[in-house]
N, C-alpha and C positions, 0 to 999 in steps of 0.2 A: 615437509610437503605432505607426508602421510597423515600427520596430525591434523592439517588443514582440511584434507579430504575427509577424513573421519568426522571432523567437527561439522563439515558441510553436510555430510550424509546423515548425521544425527538431527541437525536442524531440519533437513528435508523430510526425514522420517517423522519427526514431531509434528510438522506442518501437515503432512498427509494424514497422520492419525487424527489430528484435530478436524480437518476437512471431512474425513469419514464420519467422525462423531456427529458433526453438524448435520451432515447429509442424512444419516440414519435417524437422527432425532427428528428431522424435519419430515420424514416419510411416514411417521407414526401417525395414525389418524386419532382425531379427538374422540371422546365419549359420544358426542352428538353425531359425528361422522359415522361412528360405528353403529349407532342406533338406527341411522338412515339407511345404512348398507344392510343391516341385518333385517329391518322391516322389509325392504325391497326384496331381499332373497327369500324371506319366509313367504311373502306374498306370491312370489313365482312358484314356489313349491307347493304351497297349501291352498291357494284360492282358485276359484271361488269354493266356499266351504259352507255347507248347510249348517246352521246353528239351531234352528227351530223347525224341524222337519223340512219341508221345502219352501216355507214362507219367508224366513228370514235367512239371508245368505251373507256371510262375511266376504266382502269383495277384496279388501286390502287393508294392510296396516301401512301407516304413513308416519315418518317422523323426519320432516325436513330440517335440515341444519341451517335454518334461516333466522334464528333467534326468536321464533314465536313460542318455543318451549312446549309444543304440543305433540303427544303421541296418540295418534287418531286411528281408530278402528272404523272402517267405512262399511255399512251394511246396505243391502238392498232389501226392501220389503215387497214381496210378491203377494199383493193383496188388493182388494178393491176398496172403495170408500167405506164399506161396512166395517172393515177391520181398522182402517187408518183413523176413523173418528174416534173409537174408544181408546186408541193409543194416545191421541191428543189429550182426551179427558183424563186419562190416567198418568199424565205426565210426572206429577209428584211422587206417585207410588212407584212407577218405574224407575225414577231417579234414586229413590232410597234403596231399592233393590240392587241397582247397579252399584251404588256407593258401598253397600255391604259386601258385594262380590269384589270390588276393587280392594277394599280393606283386607279382605281374607285371601287375595290371590298371591299365590307363590310365583306364578308365571310372570306377574308384573313387578316382582321384587326389585329388579334392576332398574326398572323405569321409575319406581317410587324412590329408591335410593338416590337417583339422579335428580330428583325434585322436578320432574316433568309433569305437565298437565296431562291427564288422561282423559281423551275425548271419544265418545261414542256417537257417531253421526249416522243417521238412518235416512235413506232415500227411497222414494218410490221407484220400483223397478221399472215401471213403464214410462213415466214422465221425467225421471231423474231429478225431480224436485225434492228438496230437503223436507222430510216429514218431521224429524225431531233430532235434537242434539243435546248431549249431556256432557258437561265439562266439569272435571273434578281437579282441583288444585291441591297443593300439598297441605293447605289448611283444612280441606275436606276429608282427605284420607288418612292423615296422621293422628 
């Protein structure tokens, strides 16, 4: 009878251990979930953040775990149409400058290693209309 109880206890202990392993492994967040959480936490802690005097403000970092593969930096541009017009005209020059910054960025290393698209979205601070967007894929920055 003691042997039977010991065997039952061993089976029960093994089942509990397996259940615990399954439970713990299912609680771990994926890399995309981690990026989403870290972007949200970084935004709460650091935004809004002036990037170019008080004209360009970093409003948020966004990385939704929805399959779109985008890591987005959202900016507000506090400027009138006098500044926004040259920004539109200089789109290709700005894109090349940003691409060089992405390629050389140590801060974006983990994002690039994951193969996410790196997106810079600029919005008019007053109207909230999109002024410009720059999207870089792995083919662009590697």
